PATI-565410 format. One record per residue (C-alpha): residue number from 1; residue in three letters; x, y, z. Coordinates in nm, 4 decimals, m for minus. Layout:
REM PATI-565410
{num->NUM	residu->ALA	xx->X	yy->Y	zz->Z}
...
//
This chain:
REM PATI-565410
{num->1	residu->MET	xx->m0.8719	yy->m2.9927	zz->0.2691}
{num->2	residu->SER	xx->m0.7801	yy->m2.6610	zz->0.4408}
{num->3	residu->ARG	xx->m0.4792	yy->m2.6603	zz->0.6773}
{num->4	residu->PRO	xx->m0.5602	yy->m2.5254	zz->1.0088}
{num->5	residu->ASP	xx->m0.3716	yy->m2.2013	zz->0.9555}
{num->6	residu->GLU	xx->m0.5909	yy->m2.1199	zz->0.6531}
{num->7	residu->ARG	xx->m0.9309	yy->m2.1663	zz->0.8406}
{num->8	residu->VAL	xx->m1.1485	yy->m1.8552	zz->0.7468}
{num->9	residu->ASP	xx->m1.3630	yy->m1.7075	zz->1.0251}
{num->10	residu->ASP	xx->m1.6931	yy->m1.5482	zz->0.9564}
{num->11	residu->VAL	xx->m1.5810	yy->m1.2034	zz->0.9272}
{num->12	residu->LEU	xx->m1.8812	yy->m1.0206	zz->0.8041}
{num->13	residu->SER	xx->m1.9596	yy->m0.7234	zz->1.0329}
{num->14	residu->PRO	xx->m2.3121	yy->m0.6956	zz->1.1772}
{num->15	residu->LEU	xx->m2.2606	yy->m0.3230	zz->1.1484}
{num->16	residu->GLU	xx->m2.3578	yy->m0.1724	zz->0.8040}
{num->17	residu->SER	xx->m2.0584	yy->m0.0101	zz->0.6221}
{num->18	residu->GLU	xx->m2.2424	yy->0.3243	zz->0.6472}
{num->19	residu->ALA	xx->m2.1856	yy->0.2885	zz->1.0139}
{num->20	residu->VAL	xx->m1.8317	yy->0.1309	zz->1.0221}
{num->21	residu->TRP	xx->m1.6535	yy->0.3756	zz->0.7776}
{num->22	residu->PRO	xx->m1.7395	yy->0.7006	zz->0.9750}
{num->23	residu->ARG	xx->m1.6078	yy->0.5399	zz->1.2831}
{num->24	residu->LEU	xx->m1.2778	yy->0.4540	zz->1.1159}
{num->25	residu->ILE	xx->m1.2416	yy->0.8034	zz->0.9663}
{num->26	residu->GLU	xx->m1.2973	yy->0.9667	zz->1.3129}
{num->27	residu->SER	xx->m1.0602	yy->0.7248	zz->1.4878}
{num->28	residu->LEU	xx->m0.7667	yy->0.7782	zz->1.2261}
{num->29	residu->ALA	xx->m0.8269	yy->1.1656	zz->1.2697}
{num->30	residu->THR	xx->m0.7951	yy->1.1275	zz->1.6543}
{num->31	residu->TYR	xx->m0.4819	yy->0.9177	zz->1.6168}
{num->32	residu->ARG	xx->m0.3137	yy->1.1808	zz->1.3766}
{num->33	residu->ARG	xx->m0.4050	yy->1.4591	zz->1.6122}
{num->34	residu->HIS	xx->m0.2486	yy->1.3013	zz->1.9217}
{num->35	residu->VAL	xx->0.0556	yy->1.1020	zz->1.7781}
{num->36	residu->SER	xx->0.3542	yy->1.2768	zz->1.6525}
{num->37	residu->PRO	xx->0.4594	yy->1.2144	zz->1.2902}
{num->38	residu->ALA	xx->0.8076	yy->1.1393	zz->1.4302}
{num->39	residu->TYR	xx->0.6802	yy->0.8282	zz->1.6042}
{num->40	residu->ASP	xx->0.7162	yy->0.6248	zz->1.2837}
{num->41	residu->GLU	xx->1.0794	yy->0.7325	zz->1.2076}
{num->42	residu->VAL	xx->1.2062	yy->0.3956	zz->1.3404}
{num->43	residu->LEU	xx->0.9582	yy->0.2075	zz->1.1171}
{num->44	residu->ASP	xx->1.0656	yy->0.4156	zz->0.8085}
{num->45	residu->GLU	xx->1.4299	yy->0.3585	zz->0.8699}
{num->46	residu->VAL	xx->1.3902	yy->m0.0137	zz->0.9025}
{num->47	residu->THR	xx->1.1755	yy->m0.0114	zz->0.5965}
{num->48	residu->GLY	xx->1.4524	yy->0.1611	zz->0.4181}
{num->49	residu->ARG	xx->1.7131	yy->m0.0867	zz->0.4862}
{num->50	residu->ILE	xx->1.4810	yy->m0.3781	zz->0.4026}
{num->51	residu->ALA	xx->1.4113	yy->m0.2246	zz->0.0637}
{num->52	residu->VAL	xx->1.7880	yy->m0.2140	zz->m0.0045}
{num->53	residu->GLY	xx->1.8902	yy->m0.5487	zz->0.1661}
{num->54	residu->GLY	xx->1.5789	yy->m0.7741	zz->0.1070}
{num->55	residu->SER	xx->1.5985	yy->m0.9253	zz->0.4443}
{num->56	residu->ILE	xx->1.5478	yy->m0.8358	zz->0.8152}
{num->57	residu->GLY	xx->1.8547	yy->m0.8716	zz->1.0599}
{num->58	residu->LYS	xx->1.8620	yy->m0.8804	zz->1.4445}
{num->59	residu->ALA	xx->1.9243	yy->m0.4958	zz->1.4696}
{num->60	residu->ASP	xx->1.6127	yy->m0.4403	zz->1.2560}
{num->61	residu->ILE	xx->1.4111	yy->m0.6721	zz->1.4769}
{num->62	residu->GLY	xx->1.5487	yy->m0.4970	zz->1.7866}
{num->63	residu->ALA	xx->1.4392	yy->m0.1534	zz->1.6375}
{num->64	residu->LEU	xx->1.0962	yy->m0.2774	zz->1.5787}
{num->65	residu->LEU	xx->1.0762	yy->m0.4215	zz->1.9383}
{num->66	residu->MET	xx->1.1505	yy->m0.0671	zz->2.0614}
{num->67	residu->TRP	xx->0.8938	yy->0.0826	zz->1.8034}
{num->68	residu->LYS	xx->0.6102	yy->m0.1435	zz->1.9238}
{num->69	residu->ARG	xx->0.7243	yy->m0.1027	zz->2.2857}
{num->70	residu->LEU	xx->0.7567	yy->m0.4781	zz->2.3338}
{num->71	residu->ARG	xx->0.9483	yy->m0.6600	zz->2.6150}
{num->72	residu->ALA	xx->1.3011	yy->m0.7766	zz->2.5255}
{num->73	residu->ASP	xx->1.3772	yy->m0.9413	zz->2.8646}
{num->74	residu->THR	xx->1.2472	yy->m1.2681	zz->2.7611}
{num->75	residu->GLN	xx->1.3872	yy->m1.6223	zz->2.6782}
{num->76	residu->TRP	xx->1.3037	yy->m1.5870	zz->2.3071}
{num->77	residu->ALA	xx->1.4910	yy->m1.2667	zz->2.2897}
{num->78	residu->ARG	xx->1.7885	yy->m1.4225	zz->2.4304}
{num->79	residu->GLU	xx->1.7690	yy->m1.7217	zz->2.1837}
{num->80	residu->LEU	xx->1.7339	yy->m1.4709	zz->1.8995}
{num->81	residu->SER	xx->2.0313	yy->m1.2773	zz->2.0015}
{num->82	residu->ASP	xx->2.2262	yy->m1.5923	zz->2.0129}
{num->83	residu->MET	xx->2.1485	yy->m1.6743	zz->1.6515}
{num->84	residu->ARG	xx->2.3860	yy->m1.5598	zz->1.3730}
{num->85	residu->ASP	xx->2.2669	yy->m1.2477	zz->1.1975}
{num->86	residu->ALA	xx->2.3143	yy->m1.4319	zz->0.8687}
{num->87	residu->ASP	xx->2.0720	yy->m1.7204	zz->0.9813}
{num->88	residu->VAL	xx->1.8018	yy->m1.4694	zz->1.0872}
{num->89	residu->ARG	xx->1.8290	yy->m1.3220	zz->0.7351}
{num->90	residu->THR	xx->1.8017	yy->m1.6510	zz->0.5803}
{num->91	residu->VAL	xx->1.4697	yy->m1.7061	zz->0.7563}
{num->92	residu->THR	xx->1.3412	yy->m1.3399	zz->0.6984}
{num->93	residu->ALA	xx->1.4387	yy->m1.3089	zz->0.3273}
{num->94	residu->PRO	xx->1.1767	yy->m1.5273	zz->0.1769}
{num->95	residu->ALA	xx->0.9068	yy->m1.3615	zz->0.4032}
{num->96	residu->VAL	xx->1.0086	yy->m1.0275	zz->0.2679}
{num->97	residu->ALA	xx->0.9990	yy->m1.1362	zz->m0.0761}
{num->98	residu->VAL	xx->0.6481	yy->m1.2781	zz->m0.0540}
{num->99	residu->VAL	xx->0.4738	yy->m0.9854	zz->0.1179}
{num->100	residu->ARG	xx->0.6377	yy->m0.7546	zz->m0.1460}
{num->101	residu->ASP	xx->0.5309	yy->m0.9638	zz->m0.4456}
{num->102	residu->ILE	xx->0.2458	yy->m0.7763	zz->m0.6029}
{num->103	residu->ASP	xx->0.1442	yy->m1.0846	zz->m0.7922}
{num->104	residu->VAL	xx->0.0552	yy->m1.2727	zz->m0.4707}
{num->105	residu->PRO	xx->m0.2739	yy->m1.1665	zz->m0.3305}
{num->106	residu->VAL	xx->m0.2517	yy->m0.9586	zz->m0.0114}
{num->107	residu->VAL	xx->m0.4157	yy->m1.2147	zz->0.2118}
{num->108	residu->ASP	xx->m0.2192	yy->m1.4962	zz->0.0743}
{num->109	residu->ALA	xx->0.1073	yy->m1.3073	zz->0.1135}
{num->110	residu->ALA	xx->0.0221	yy->m1.2157	zz->0.4797}
{num->111	residu->ARG	xx->m0.0381	yy->m1.6014	zz->0.5407}
{num->112	residu->ALA	xx->0.2693	yy->m1.7086	zz->0.3725}
{num->113	residu->GLY	xx->0.4941	yy->m1.4222	zz->0.5234}
{num->114	residu->ARG	xx->0.3670	yy->m1.4919	zz->0.8733}
{num->115	residu->ARG	xx->0.4248	yy->m1.8672	zz->0.8332}
{num->116	residu->LEU	xx->0.7846	yy->m1.8169	zz->0.6994}
{num->117	residu->LEU	xx->0.8749	yy->m1.6186	zz->1.0143}
{num->118	residu->SER	xx->0.7630	yy->m1.8780	zz->1.2471}
{num->119	residu->PRO	xx->1.0963	yy->m2.0796	zz->1.2716}
{num->120	residu->LEU	xx->1.2458	yy->m1.7702	zz->1.4612}
{num->121	residu->PRO	xx->1.2631	yy->m1.7711	zz->1.8417}
{num->122	residu->GLY	xx->0.9556	yy->m1.5705	zz->1.9518}
{num->123	residu->PHE	xx->0.7654	yy->m1.5837	zz->1.6192}
{num->124	residu->ARG	xx->0.5910	yy->m1.9289	zz->1.6557}
{num->125	residu->PHE	xx->0.3035	yy->m1.7701	zz->1.8697}
{num->126	residu->GLY	xx->0.1772	yy->m1.4127	zz->1.8725}
{num->127	residu->ASP	xx->0.1487	yy->m1.1671	zz->1.5707}
{num->128	residu->ALA	xx->0.2343	yy->m0.8280	zz->1.7135}
{num->129	residu->LEU	xx->0.6100	yy->m0.8279	zz->1.6283}
{num->130	residu->ALA	xx->0.5777	yy->m1.0575	zz->1.3268}
{num->131	residu->SER	xx->0.3173	yy->m0.8219	zz->1.1809}
{num->132	residu->ALA	xx->0.5566	yy->m0.5305	zz->1.2371}
{num->133	residu->ILE	xx->0.8166	yy->m0.6918	zz->1.0560}
{num->134	residu->LEU	xx->0.5913	yy->m0.7664	zz->0.7671}
{num->135	residu->VAL	xx->0.4605	yy->m0.4004	zz->0.7637}
{num->136	residu->ALA	xx->0.8323	yy->m0.2874	zz->0.7639}
{num->137	residu->ALA	xx->0.8836	yy->m0.5187	zz->0.4515}
{num->138	residu->ALA	xx->0.5859	yy->m0.4001	zz->0.2773}
{num->139	residu->PRO	xx->0.4354	yy->m0.0913	zz->0.4364}
{num->140	residu->HIS	xx->0.1700	yy->m0.0425	zz->0.1547}
{num->141	residu->ARG	xx->0.0339	yy->m0.3937	zz->0.1671}
{num->142	residu->MET	xx->0.0483	yy->m0.5243	zz->0.5366}
{num->143	residu->ALA	xx->m0.1006	yy->m0.4005	zz->0.8486}
{num->144	residu->VAL	xx->0.0130	yy->m0.4100	zz->1.2045}
{num->145	residu->TYR	xx->m0.1790	yy->m0.6449	zz->1.4443}
{num->146	residu->ASP	xx->m0.1813	yy->m0.5850	zz->1.8278}
{num->147	residu->ARG	xx->m0.4409	yy->m0.6199	zz->2.1076}
{num->148	residu->HIS	xx->m0.5734	yy->m0.2591	zz->2.0463}
{num->149	residu->ALA	xx->m0.6401	yy->m0.3384	zz->1.6827}
{num->150	residu->HIS	xx->m0.8292	yy->m0.6606	zz->1.7869}
{num->151	residu->SER	xx->m1.0243	yy->m0.4715	zz->2.0247}
{num->152	residu->GLY	xx->m1.1116	yy->m0.2205	zz->1.7454}
{num->153	residu->LEU	xx->m1.2325	yy->m0.4973	zz->1.5278}
{num->154	residu->THR	xx->m1.4494	yy->m0.6268	zz->1.8036}
{num->155	residu->SER	xx->m1.6049	yy->m0.2914	zz->1.8623}
{num->156	residu->LEU	xx->m1.7115	yy->m0.2859	zz->1.5032}
{num->157	residu->GLY	xx->m1.8667	yy->m0.6119	zz->1.5369}
{num->158	residu->TYR	xx->m1.6112	yy->m0.8470	zz->1.3697}
{num->159	residu->ASP	xx->m1.5185	yy->m1.1843	zz->1.5183}
{num->160	residu->LEU	xx->m1.1430	yy->m1.2594	zz->1.4934}
{num->161	residu->SER	xx->m1.0327	yy->m1.5912	zz->1.6735}
{num->162	residu->SER	xx->m0.6851	yy->m1.6135	zz->1.8266}
{num->163	residu->GLU	xx->m0.6345	yy->m1.9684	zz->1.6727}
{num->164	residu->PRO	xx->m0.3352	yy->m2.0329	zz->1.4469}
{num->165	residu->GLY	xx->m0.3510	yy->m1.8361	zz->1.1187}
{num->166	residu->ARG	xx->m0.4959	yy->m1.5288	zz->1.2749}
{num->167	residu->TYR	xx->m0.2728	yy->m1.2811	zz->1.0877}
{num->168	residu->GLY	xx->m0.3980	yy->m1.3983	zz->0.7424}
{num->169	residu->ARG	xx->m0.7520	yy->m1.3859	zz->0.8787}
{num->170	residu->TYR	xx->m0.6876	yy->m1.0263	zz->1.0189}
{num->171	residu->MET	xx->m0.5469	yy->m0.9128	zz->0.6878}
{num->172	residu->GLY	xx->m0.8772	yy->m1.0494	zz->0.5225}
{num->173	residu->ILE	xx->m1.0659	yy->m0.8199	zz->0.7386}
{num->174	residu->VAL	xx->m0.8352	yy->m0.5171	zz->0.6793}
{num->175	residu->GLU	xx->m0.8754	yy->m0.5716	zz->0.3061}
{num->176	residu->GLU	xx->m1.2585	yy->m0.5826	zz->0.3601}
{num->177	residu->LEU	xx->m1.2386	yy->m0.2445	zz->0.5345}
{num->178	residu->ARG	xx->m1.0404	yy->m0.1070	zz->0.2618}
{num->179	residu->GLU	xx->m1.2836	yy->m0.2109	zz->0.0097}
{num->180	residu->ILE	xx->m1.5719	yy->m0.0356	zz->0.2221}
{num->181	residu->GLY	xx->m1.3573	yy->0.2728	zz->0.2016}
{num->182	residu->LEU	xx->m1.3139	yy->0.2560	zz->m0.1762}
{num->183	residu->GLU	xx->m1.6964	yy->0.2391	zz->m0.1961}
{num->184	residu->GLN	xx->m1.7092	yy->0.5413	zz->0.0326}
{num->185	residu->GLY	xx->m1.4639	yy->0.7246	zz->m0.2020}
{num->186	residu->SER	xx->m1.1648	yy->0.6811	zz->0.0344}
{num->187	residu->GLU	xx->m0.8314	yy->0.5065	zz->m0.0818}
{num->188	residu->TRP	xx->m0.6717	yy->0.3736	zz->0.2274}
{num->189	residu->THR	xx->m0.3681	yy->0.1858	zz->0.2730}
{num->190	residu->ALA	xx->m0.3720	yy->m0.1209	zz->0.5155}
{num->191	residu->ARG	xx->m0.1563	yy->0.0764	zz->0.7548}
{num->192	residu->ASP	xx->m0.4355	yy->0.3634	zz->0.7585}
{num->193	residu->VAL	xx->m0.6809	yy->0.0858	zz->0.8596}
{num->194	residu->ASP	xx->m0.4527	yy->m0.0588	zz->1.1401}
{num->195	residu->LEU	xx->m0.3959	yy->0.2965	zz->1.2842}
{num->196	residu->ALA	xx->m0.7804	yy->0.3680	zz->1.3012}
{num->197	residu->LEU	xx->m0.8283	yy->0.0143	zz->1.4555}
{num->198	residu->TYR	xx->m0.5585	yy->0.0740	zz->1.7007}
{num->199	residu->GLN	xx->m0.7055	yy->0.4043	zz->1.8109}
{num->200	residu->LEU	xx->m1.0516	yy->0.2667	zz->1.8102}
{num->201	residu->GLY	xx->m0.9412	yy->m0.0045	zz->2.0345}
{num->202	residu->ARG	xx->m0.7496	yy->0.2042	zz->2.2864}
{num->203	residu->SER	xx->m1.0709	yy->0.4003	zz->2.3245}
{num->204	residu->GLU	xx->m1.2833	yy->0.1060	zz->2.4088}
{num->205	residu->PRO	xx->m1.3726	yy->0.0625	zz->2.7900}
{num->206	residu->ARG	xx->m1.2146	yy->m0.2339	zz->2.9471}
//
């Protein structure tokens, strides 16, 4: 019997791939026209440290908070700051290892990585910061999730619930979109897809 965090949504899009892919191409191009390449410097720096150390510390999480423009004046941020950095790294190291393991399928790695981060303060619920950490650990495999990306999926006709296990289901859709791209002759990374979804979601009327 499947655990609740492994429930799979019906993620088949009602839009044909011929309609989906041009929208993603246009959206990614729009993002790159309007966002400076320097914006990802923080992410790149954290990624470099993770590649050397194999874990994520409090300073790295703080940098990713700034990069994602998330609030830090919260109870969970205080609780995380009160933890020993070594204890934070003890939690994050297995998550880093699993998402970087190319022998583990992407969706399975995403589920496992997200689950392994959940003991940290602020990581039990919500996927925005957790996904940023997993992307920093494995930038060519994982994708950032946020409300704009979620809105972008909705505009394409995908139904992604917010129940537990959302990040794994999200990565399943990202991989499906990458496959559509391959069929169209485009070899995108998961990060390319999430940037296109982010821009698409920002463009949707509220």
